[in-house]
C-alpha positions in Angstrom: 89.7 94.0 108.1 87.0 92.9 105.2 87.7 89.3 104.2 90.8 88.9 101.7 90.0 85.8 99.9 86.5 85.1 99.2 85.3 81.6 98.7 85.2 80.8 95.3 88.8 82.8 94.9 89.9 80.3 98.1 88.8 77.1 96.0 90.8 78.4 92.9 93.8 79.2 95.0 93.2 75.4 96.4 94.7 74.1 93.1 98.1 75.9 93.7 98.3 74.6 97.0 98.7 71.0 96.1 101.4 72.1 94.0 105.3 72.0 94.8 106.2 75.6 95.9 108.3 75.7 92.6 105.2 75.9 90.6 103.4 78.3 93.0 106.6 80.8 92.6 106.2 80.5 88.8 102.5 81.4 89.2 103.5 84.4 90.8 105.8 85.6 87.9 102.8 84.6 86.0 100.4 86.7 87.5 102.6 89.9 87.3 102.7 89.3 83.4 99.0 89.1 83.3 98.7 92.7 85.2 100.5 94.4 82.6 99.8 92.3 79.4 96.4 90.8 80.0 96.1 86.8 79.8 98.2 85.1 77.9 96.4 81.8 76.6 99.5 80.1 75.2 101.3 80.4 78.5 97.9 79.1 80.1 97.8 75.9 77.5 101.2 74.8 78.1 101.0 75.2 81.9 97.9 73.1 82.2 99.6 70.3 79.7 102.5 70.1 82.0 100.6 69.5 85.6 97.6 67.2 84.0 94.5 69.6 84.5 92.4 72.1 82.2 93.2 75.5 80.8 90.3 77.0 82.7 91.5 75.5 86.1 95.1 77.0 85.5 93.3 80.3 84.1 91.3 80.6 87.4 94.6 79.8 89.4 96.1 82.7 87.8 93.1 84.9 88.2 92.8 84.4 92.1 96.4 85.2 92.7 96.0 88.5 90.6 93.2 89.1 92.8 94.8 88.4 96.0 97.4 90.9 94.8 95.2 94.0 93.7 92.8 93.7 97.0 95.9 93.2 99.4 96.9 96.6 97.3 93.6 97.9 97.7 93.5 97.6 101.7 97.1 98.5 102.5 97.3 94.7 104.6 100.0 93.9 107.4 101.6 90.6 106.9 99.8 89.6 110.3 96.4 90.3 108.6 97.7 88.5 105.7 98.8 85.5 107.1 95.6 85.4 109.3 93.5 85.5 106.4 95.4 83.0 104.2 95.4 80.6 107.4 91.9 79.7 106.6 92.5 78.2 103.4 92.5 74.7 103.3 96.2 72.8 102.8 98.3 75.9 102.9 101.3 75.7 105.0 103.4 78.3 106.4 106.1 78.2 103.4 103.0 78.8 100.8 102.2 81.9 103.2 105.5 83.2 102.8 105.8 82.8 99.0 102.5 85.0 98.7 103.4 87.6 101.2 106.6 88.0 99.0 104.7 88.4 95.8 102.1 91.0 96.9 104.9 92.9 98.8 107.4 93.1 96.2 105.0 94.0 93.7 102.7 96.6 95.7 103.8 100.2 94.4 103.2 98.4 91.1 99.8 97.3 91.5 99.4 100.8 93.4 100.7 102.7 90.6 98.6 101.1 88.0 95.6 101.7 90.0 96.1 105.2 90.3 97.1 105.6 86.5 93.5 104.0 86.0 92.0 106.2 88.3 93.3 109.5 86.2 89.7 110.2 84.2 87.3 109.6 87.2 85.3 112.2 87.8 85.1 114.0 91.1 82.2 115.9 92.6 82.7 120.1 92.5 79.3 121.5 92.9 75.9 121.4 93.2 72.7 123.6 92.0 69.1 122.9 92.9 65.8 124.1 92.9 62.1 123.3 94.2 59.8 123.3 91.2 55.8 122.6 92.2 52.6 124.1 91.6 50.9 125.6 94.9 47.4 125.4 93.6 45.4 125.1 90.7 41.8 124.5 89.4 42.7 121.6 87.6 44.2 119.7 90.1 41.9 118.8 92.8 44.6 117.7 94.8 48.3 119.1 95.9 51.0 118.5 93.7 54.2 116.8 94.9 57.0 119.3 94.5 60.1 117.9 92.7 63.4 118.3 93.0 65.6 119.3 90.6 69.8 119.1 90.9 72.6 119.8 88.6 76.0 118.3 89.6 79.0 119.8 88.6 81.7 117.1 88.1 85.5 116.8 86.5 88.6 115.2 86.4 90.8 117.7 88.8 92.0 116.5 92.1 91.8 119.0 94.2 93.6 119.7 97.7 92.0 122.1 99.8 95.8 123.4 100.9 97.0 123.6 97.3 96.7 127.5 97.5 98.3 127.8 101.0 101.5 125.9 100.2 101.9 127.5 96.6 105.1 129.5 96.8 105.1 130.8 93.1 104.0 133.9 91.6 100.7 135.4 90.8 101.7 135.1 87.2 102.9 132.2 87.4 99.9 130.8 89.1 97.4 132.1 86.9 99.5 131.0 83.9 99.9 127.4 85.7 96.1 127.6 86.6 94.6 128.6 82.4 96.9 125.3 81.1 95.8 122.6 83.9 92.5 123.8 83.3 92.5 123.5 79.7 93.3 119.4 80.2 90.2 119.3 82.7 87.4 117.6 81.7 84.1 119.1 83.2 80.6 117.4 82.8 77.4 118.6 84.3 74.5 115.9 85.2 71.0 116.8 85.6 68.9 114.9 87.9 65.5 115.2 89.4 63.7 113.4 92.4 60.7 114.0 95.1 61.2 114.7 99.0 60.1 111.0 100.2 63.7 109.5 97.6 65.7 112.4 98.7 65.1 111.8 102.2 66.2 108.4 101.4 69.3 109.7 99.6 70.5 112.0 102.9 70.1 108.9 104.9 72.2 106.5 102.3 75.0 109.2 102.2 74.9 110.1 105.9 75.6 106.3 106.4 78.5 106.0 103.9 80.2 108.9 106.2 80.1 107.2 109.2 80.9 104.4 107.5 84.3 106.1 105.9 85.2 106.8 109.4 85.9 103.3 110.1 89.5 101.6 110.1 88.3 99.1 107.2 87.6 102.0 104.9 90.3 103.8 106.0 92.6 100.7 105.0 91.4 100.4 101.8 91.3 104.3 100.2 95.2 104.2 102.5 97.3 103.0 98.7 95.5 106.0 97.0 96.0 108.6 99.5 99.2 110.8 98.2 
């Protein structure tokens, strides 16, 4: 599994681990407000004054909590994986791990819904057109020209299921009417690009490596929350 808590994030959480459990619980509630409405500078200032520290330390600790919640949701970590990851933090105890796990698991659906909503306008690859351009021979060129591969990527915001048509039980007319309404709400975009054979070969190697990586358990855990 990918590392859940990074070094800098661990240092920021360290401030909360030195506080009473009641403070940690309040910061967990504060983090939920942060996700819904952004940073509340007044609350951060008041909390810093009460805890005898600076605004920056309070804000960093709060942002570290939010990052922990988001990353735990993205990776769909189990309680065992969560506990194992947090046990590496200096000064953390079982009670604090339990509080943080309850914080994560109770708000997982909320964060999942927020992430889904934020991805609604993402563009998806739909089709590709390409052609090779190059001059085979010319008196003006003593050497052979390098061919250029030109590509047109067709992208849109529609997330298509390959089984959608098979599962549809509506009539043909209803399907066509729905398709026309849906098409009107889809954003389409075309991206033009060109490259040479050497760079194209490198791009293919990177994509093939990414496909292999996509089959690993770590990546499957990462994408699990976004699967319908």
